[in-house]
C-alpha positions, 0 to 999 in steps of 0.5 A: 381466434379461428384460423383461416386458410390463406386462399379461401378464407374457410375455417381451418380444421382445429388442431388436435389436442396434444398431451400437454393440453390434456394434462392442463385439463387434468390438473384443472379438474383435479384442483377444482375437484379437491376443493369441492370435495372438502365440502361435498365429503365422501362423494368424489365420484359425484364431484368428478361427474359434475366436472366432467359435464362442465368440461364437456360443455353440457348441463347437469340434472340432479334427481334426489331427495331433499337435504343431501347437498344438491345446492351445496354442490352447485355453490361449492363448484361455482366458488372453486371456479371463481365464477359468478353464480345465481340461484332460481327457486322454481315455483308454480308462479314463476314466469319465463321473464323471471328467468330470461329477463324483460324489456321495461319502458324507461320514462326518461329515455322514452325507450325500452330497456332490457333488464337481464334475468337470473340466467345471465350468469356463469353457474346457474342453479335451477332449484326444484326445476319440476315445480315450475310450469312447462312454459317456464321450464322452456325458457331455459331451452334456448339458453342451454342449447345455444348459450343465448336468450332472445327477448322481444326480437333481440338476442343477448349472448350469455356469459362464457362458460355457462353451466346449468345445474338443475335439481329435481325431487323424484319422490314428492310429485304433488305440485310438480310438473313432469320435465318435457322431453325436449328439456330432459334431452338438453341435460348432458347427464343425470346423477343422484348424490345419495346419502353421505357416508357416516363420517362425513354426516357426523362432521356435518351434524357437528358443524351445523349444530355449532360444535366445531370451530367456524360453525358460524359460517357456511362451509362454502365460505372456506372454499378458495377459487383455484382457477378463473372462468376464462381458464374454464372456458378455454378448457371446454374449448380444448376438450372439443379438440380431443381426438375421436377415431371414426371407429369410436364414433361408429361405436356410439352410433351402433349403441344408439341403434341398439337402444332404438330397436330394444324390445324393452324400450319405447324410446331409445337414444336420439342423435343429440344423445349420441352427441352428448355421449361423445362429448362426455367421452372426450371430457372423460379422456381429457380429465384422465390426461389423454388427448384421444378417446377410447371405447372405454371412455364411452362405456364409462359415461354412458349410464349418466348420459343416456339413463334419463333419455331412455323410456321403458315400454309399459311391459318392461316397467311391469316386469321390473326392468330398469334403464341401467339394466337395459344399458348394461345389456346393450353394452354387452351385446354391442361389439366395439368393432363393427 
């Protein structure tokens, strides 16, 4: 419950997170990560970044080729969290109402009744999001930003926590739509999973071909819930209480300004990008058991958080420049202290 002052009734400043609170977040992230890593083998960095985005209160975009475990990552995470999960297969004929829900006229009551869509869940897998039209993709905008859905003039709150993991295939472009910039900007981070390590791929092949015990069921079925959604929601709120020194906030602003004036970029980091970077830096600190942020936390998460937001200028593209390279240059040239 929000504290209020006795005289004015105004909301009080939230108490900074203490060491014990940071340790609780670190233990939660460790236990969930260990469970997910039993299925998504050899990709602990991917699992950790997914948890970091979750704890920052954001959403994740996974861009990678088919068959590398994007769906398994999402379902494994939901299972370890003990959370409700839904999956939406995005297709060109998918309608916005299929996502948000629709109002249906009930003949018995002579009134419209709202039927919730698949977005009413705690972990939502938006599979191949770039196969739906921009109109359908935009149905997620309000849900991702405000954790609510408005249908026919009525607003419905979404469950807490609410985490979107969207997948996109960057190789096959036929029958796909480019993600609108407003949609991409609402994803806290973008990651790729990549091919599994050889040992993990060998075990996966043996399991999928029936050569190992328990091959008749999905590996996700073996994951046990190590927490519950209410604890995850509390951890997300606690991450917001991680202390941020004004110098660290100033550092984020100067990094954003450096991208906006960079000659190789046509579009730099937006103010929302700065907000997401600082939230991710807070989560990075908390997962390490620290109740305050350092510039190193910002530097550790800037590539997945800002990489999908930067647009290279045509000349830079022709010269083979990359967003990661530009960010590395920006980090090198921007001093931590003003």
